C-alpha positions as CSV (number, residue, x, y, z in Angstrom):
1,M,63.4,101.3,228.4
2,P,60.3,99.2,229.5
3,F,59.6,96.1,227.3
4,S,56.0,95.6,226.1
5,A,54.6,92.0,226.4
6,T,55.3,91.5,222.9
7,E,59.0,92.5,223.1
8,L,59.5,90.5,225.9
9,R,58.4,87.4,224.3
10,D,60.4,88.4,221.2
11,H,63.3,88.8,223.4
12,F,63.1,85.4,224.9
13,S,62.8,83.8,221.5
14,R,66.5,84.5,220.8
15,R,67.6,82.0,223.6
16,P,69.0,85.1,225.6
17,V,72.1,84.3,228.1
18,I,71.2,86.3,231.1
19,L,73.2,87.6,234.1
20,A,71.4,86.5,237.4
21,P,70.8,88.8,240.2
22,M,73.3,88.4,242.9
23,E,73.4,90.6,246.0
24,D,76.8,92.9,246.0
25,V,78.0,91.4,242.6
26,T,75.7,92.8,239.8
27,D,75.8,96.5,240.2
28,A,75.9,99.0,237.4
29,V,79.8,98.3,236.6
30,F,79.6,94.5,236.7
31,R,76.4,94.7,234.5
32,R,78.3,96.8,232.2
33,L,81.4,94.4,231.8
34,C,79.1,91.5,231.4
35,R,77.0,93.1,228.6
36,A,80.3,94.1,226.8
37,H,81.0,90.5,226.7
38,G,78.0,89.3,225.4
39,A,75.2,89.1,228.2
40,D,71.9,89.7,226.6
41,I,69.9,90.7,229.6
42,C,71.2,91.6,233.1
43,V,69.2,91.6,236.4
44,T,70.1,94.0,239.2
45,E,71.1,93.1,242.8
46,F,68.1,92.3,245.4
47,V,66.0,95.5,246.0
48,N,64.8,95.3,249.6
49,V,61.1,96.7,249.0
50,E,61.1,98.3,252.5
51,G,64.2,100.0,252.0
52,L,63.2,101.2,248.7
53,L,59.9,102.4,250.2
54,R,61.7,104.2,253.1
55,G,64.1,106.1,250.6
56,C,67.1,104.1,251.7
57,K,70.1,105.3,249.9
58,N,71.2,101.8,249.0
59,A,68.0,100.6,247.6
60,R,67.9,103.8,245.7
61,R,71.4,103.1,244.4
62,K,70.6,99.5,243.1
63,L,67.7,101.0,241.1
64,T,69.7,103.6,239.2
65,L,70.1,102.3,235.5
66,E,72.7,104.4,233.6
67,E,72.5,104.9,229.8
68,G,73.0,101.9,227.8
69,D,72.3,99.5,231.0
70,H,69.7,97.8,228.7
71,P,67.9,95.5,228.9
72,T,68.1,95.2,232.6
73,A,65.4,94.0,234.7
74,I,65.0,95.2,238.5
75,Q,64.6,92.5,241.1
76,I,62.7,93.2,244.1
77,Y,62.2,91.2,247.1
78,G,59.9,91.5,250.3
79,S,57.6,89.2,252.5
80,N,54.4,91.5,252.3
81,P,52.4,91.6,249.1
82,E,51.1,95.0,249.3
83,R,54.3,96.4,249.9
84,L,56.0,94.6,246.9
85,A,53.0,95.7,244.9
86,E,53.9,99.5,246.0
87,A,57.7,98.9,245.4
88,A,57.1,97.6,242.0
89,R,55.4,101.2,241.0
90,V,58.3,102.8,242.3
91,A,60.8,100.7,240.7
92,E,58.8,101.1,237.4
93,E,60.1,104.8,237.3
94,A,63.6,103.7,236.8
95,G,62.7,102.5,233.5
96,P,63.6,98.5,233.7
97,A,62.9,96.4,230.8
98,F,61.0,94.4,233.2
99,L,60.3,93.7,236.9
100,D,61.3,90.4,238.7
101,I,60.2,89.2,242.0
102,N,62.8,87.2,244.1
103,C,61.1,84.2,245.0
104,G,64.4,81.9,245.4
105,C,67.1,83.5,247.8
106,W,67.5,80.6,250.1
107,V,69.7,82.7,252.5
108,P,68.2,82.4,256.1
109,K,68.0,86.0,256.9
110,I,65.8,86.5,253.7
111,A,63.6,83.5,253.4
112,G,63.4,82.9,257.3
113,R,61.6,86.3,257.3
114,G,59.2,85.0,254.4
115,A,60.8,86.9,251.5
116,G,62.6,85.1,248.6
117,A,62.1,81.0,249.1
118,G,60.3,82.0,251.9
119,W,57.1,82.2,249.5
120,L,57.5,78.4,248.9
121,K,56.3,77.9,252.3
122,D,52.9,78.8,250.9
123,P,52.3,78.4,247.1
124,T,49.0,79.8,247.1
125,A,50.0,83.2,249.1
126,M,52.9,83.5,246.5
127,V,50.3,83.1,243.4
128,A,48.4,85.9,245.2
129,M,51.3,88.0,245.9
130,A,52.3,87.7,242.2
131,R,48.8,88.5,240.9
132,M,48.5,91.7,243.1
133,V,51.9,92.9,241.7
134,V,51.2,92.3,238.2
135,A,47.8,93.9,238.7
136,G,49.3,97.3,239.6
137,A,52.2,97.4,237.3
138,S,52.2,98.7,234.0
139,I,55.3,96.9,232.5
140,P,55.8,93.1,232.5
141,V,56.6,91.1,235.5
142,T,58.5,87.8,235.9
143,V,59.5,85.7,238.8
144,K,62.5,84.0,239.8
145,T,62.4,80.8,242.2
146,R,63.5,77.5,242.9
147,I,61.9,73.9,242.4
148,G,60.6,73.9,246.0
149,L,61.2,74.6,249.6
150,G,62.4,70.9,250.0
151,P,62.6,68.1,250.6
152,E,63.2,66.9,247.1
153,S,60.1,64.7,247.4
154,D,57.9,67.8,247.5
155,M,58.4,69.7,244.2
156,P,55.6,72.0,243.8
157,I,57.2,73.8,240.5
158,V,55.0,72.3,237.8
159,D,51.7,73.1,239.3
160,L,53.2,76.5,240.3
161,A,54.2,77.5,237.0
162,R,50.6,77.1,235.8
163,R,49.3,79.2,238.7
164,L,51.8,81.7,238.0
165,E,51.1,82.0,234.4
166,D,47.6,82.3,235.4
167,A,48.2,85.2,237.7
168,G,49.9,87.0,234.7
169,V,53.5,86.4,235.4
170,A,55.3,87.0,232.0
171,A,58.1,84.9,232.4
172,L,59.5,82.1,234.8
173,T,63.0,81.4,235.9
174,I,63.7,78.4,237.6
175,H,67.0,77.9,239.7
176,C,66.9,74.1,239.7
177,R,67.8,73.3,243.3
178,T,65.5,73.4,246.2
179,A,65.7,76.0,248.8
180,Q,67.1,73.8,251.3
181,M,70.2,72.7,249.1
182,G,71.3,76.4,248.7
183,H,74.1,76.0,246.3
184,S,75.2,72.4,247.7
185,G,74.4,69.4,245.4
186,A,73.7,69.1,241.7
187,A,71.1,71.6,239.8
188,D,68.2,69.0,238.2
189,W,67.4,70.8,234.9
190,S,64.8,68.3,234.2
191,W,62.4,70.3,236.9
192,A,62.6,73.1,234.3
193,A,61.6,71.0,231.2
194,K,58.7,70.0,233.0
195,A,57.6,73.4,233.8
196,R,58.0,74.4,230.4
197,E,55.9,71.7,229.1
198,V,52.8,73.0,231.3
199,V,53.1,76.6,230.4
200,S,53.3,79.3,227.2
201,I,55.1,81.6,228.9
202,P,58.9,81.7,228.7
203,V,61.0,79.4,231.2
204,I,64.4,80.3,232.0
205,V,66.6,77.6,233.3
206,N,69.0,78.5,235.8
207,G,71.5,76.3,238.0
208,D,74.9,74.9,237.3
209,I,75.5,76.8,234.1
210,N,79.3,76.7,234.6
211,G,80.4,77.1,230.7
212,A,79.2,77.5,227.2
213,E,78.7,73.8,227.0
214,H,76.6,73.6,229.9
215,A,74.4,76.6,228.6
216,E,73.9,74.8,225.3
217,R,72.9,71.6,226.7
218,A,70.5,73.2,229.4
219,L,68.8,74.7,226.5
220,R,68.9,71.5,224.4
221,E,67.7,69.2,227.1
222,T,65.0,71.5,228.6
223,G,63.4,73.4,225.5
224,C,63.6,76.4,227.5
225,A,63.5,80.1,226.2
226,G,66.9,81.1,227.8
227,V,69.6,80.3,230.4
228,M,70.7,82.3,233.2
229,V,74.3,82.3,234.6
230,G,75.1,83.1,238.3
231,R,78.1,82.4,240.2
232,H,80.3,81.2,237.2
233,A,80.1,84.9,235.5
234,I,81.9,86.3,238.8
235,D,85.0,84.7,237.9
236,H,84.5,84.3,233.9
237,P,82.6,86.9,232.4
238,W,83.7,85.7,228.9
239,I,81.2,83.0,229.2
240,F,78.4,85.0,227.6
241,R,80.1,85.5,224.5
242,E,81.5,81.7,224.5
243,A,77.8,80.7,224.9
244,R,76.4,83.0,222.3
245,A,79.2,81.7,220.0
246,L,78.0,78.2,220.6
247,L,74.4,78.6,220.5
248,D,74.2,80.9,217.4
249,H,77.2,79.3,215.4
250,G,78.2,75.9,216.8
251,V,81.4,77.6,217.5
252,H,83.6,76.5,220.6
253,L,85.6,79.9,221.3
254,P,89.1,79.6,222.6
255,G,89.4,80.9,226.4
256,P,90.4,84.6,227.0
257,T,94.2,85.5,226.4
258,P,96.6,86.4,229.1
259,D,96.4,89.9,227.9
260,E,92.4,89.8,228.0
261,R,92.7,88.4,231.7
262,L,94.9,91.3,232.7
263,A,92.8,93.9,230.6
264,V,89.5,93.1,232.5
265,C,91.4,93.3,236.0
266,R,92.4,96.9,234.8
267,D,89.0,97.7,233.3
268,H,87.0,96.6,236.4
269,L,89.2,98.1,238.9
270,R,89.0,101.4,237.0
271,A,85.3,101.3,236.7
272,N,84.7,100.2,240.4
273,V,86.9,103.0,241.8
274,A,85.3,105.7,239.6
275,F,81.6,104.3,240.9
276,R,82.6,103.9,244.5
277,G,86.0,105.9,244.9
278,E,89.3,104.6,246.8
279,P,89.7,102.0,248.6
280,F,86.1,100.7,248.4
281,G,86.2,100.1,244.6
282,V,89.5,98.4,244.7
283,R,88.5,96.2,247.7
284,V,85.2,95.1,246.0
285,T,86.9,94.0,242.7
286,R,89.0,91.5,244.7
287,R,86.5,88.9,244.8
288,H,86.7,88.4,240.8
289,L,90.4,88.4,240.7
290,S,91.1,84.7,241.3
291,G,88.9,84.0,238.1
292,Y,90.2,86.8,236.1
293,L,94.1,85.8,236.7
294,R,93.1,81.7,236.3
295,G,95.9,79.9,234.3
296,L,97.9,83.0,234.2
297,R,102.0,82.3,235.2
298,N,102.1,83.0,238.9
299,A,98.6,83.7,239.3
300,A,98.6,82.8,243.0
301,A,101.1,84.9,244.0
302,L,100.0,87.9,241.6
303,R,96.5,87.6,243.5
304,R,98.2,87.8,246.7
305,T,99.9,90.9,245.7
306,L,96.7,92.7,244.8
307,L,95.1,91.6,247.7
308,F,97.3,93.9,249.9
309,C,97.1,96.9,247.5
310,D,94.3,99.2,248.3
311,S,95.3,102.0,245.8
312,L,94.3,102.3,241.9
313,A,97.6,103.1,240.9
314,G,99.4,100.4,242.8
315,C,96.9,97.6,241.3
316,L,97.7,98.9,237.9
317,A,101.2,99.2,238.2
318,I,101.2,95.4,239.5
319,L,99.2,94.4,236.6
320,D,101.7,96.2,234.3
321,E,104.7,94.3,235.7
322,A,102.9,91.1,235.3
323,E,102.1,91.8,231.7
324,Q,105.8,92.7,230.9
325,A,106.7,89.2,232.7
326,L,104.6,87.6,230.6
327,A,106.1,88.9,227.5
328,A,109.5,88.4,228.4
């Protein structure tokens, strides 16, 4: 169900902890898992506007929001403003809470074609594109971007934030690295604070949110409306409940128990197989297992055993055996 502009602002007034859009990660299964562990808002994988407008099966899959998958934003990306505006209208039909434009993906095959962080090469064109998408949309439109293309001496984000607000963008998420940095180096949250100071729309801080303490500190230091968690959630979906406990009650929750770690392995495997079938559903879960199993006795050996098993029944048997060994 789409947010109104007022509902969006109300939701961001609660300091949400948000699951970032991640390609091949934030599908319906992982969004459901993260929401069960406390994620306040989720964002889909990147939806390519050209694929969407051609009726590509994968783009349509990414657009599908199941019952209970709310609030979730659909993120779209492309290099043509007219096509982005057209795709935004198509994406609205899926019923997202709001639409998000990807202006931050640094991967060369995307940014090099002028999409994602490629828009930072020409901030004026980026603002005009955002204005066009907003004008054609009937639900709130947000933007996720980086502090600049690079080098670090050229950071357009503060002026860009003002101009995006003027274009009608309802909220802004800032990954506090340049596009040239990719995932290297440290995120500089001070840029989110500088941008937040010059706009009235909600600003979300992103980058290096690797634990509940980072989430709390990022919000405290920047004054931002919310915090977005990316790669750390892949290994540790419990970050959402841990961050909420710290933000709301000042409580440092203990990490997940061994039983909880094994349970999330089972849940994710079952859900992925139900969603994708075997063996693909088993295989796509593997990227998460090193994090899920971290700290368990013989975790490395357990992960290696799971790596070579393509059946759900086989993986569940391996996890049952591990649970019995822990109890012995």
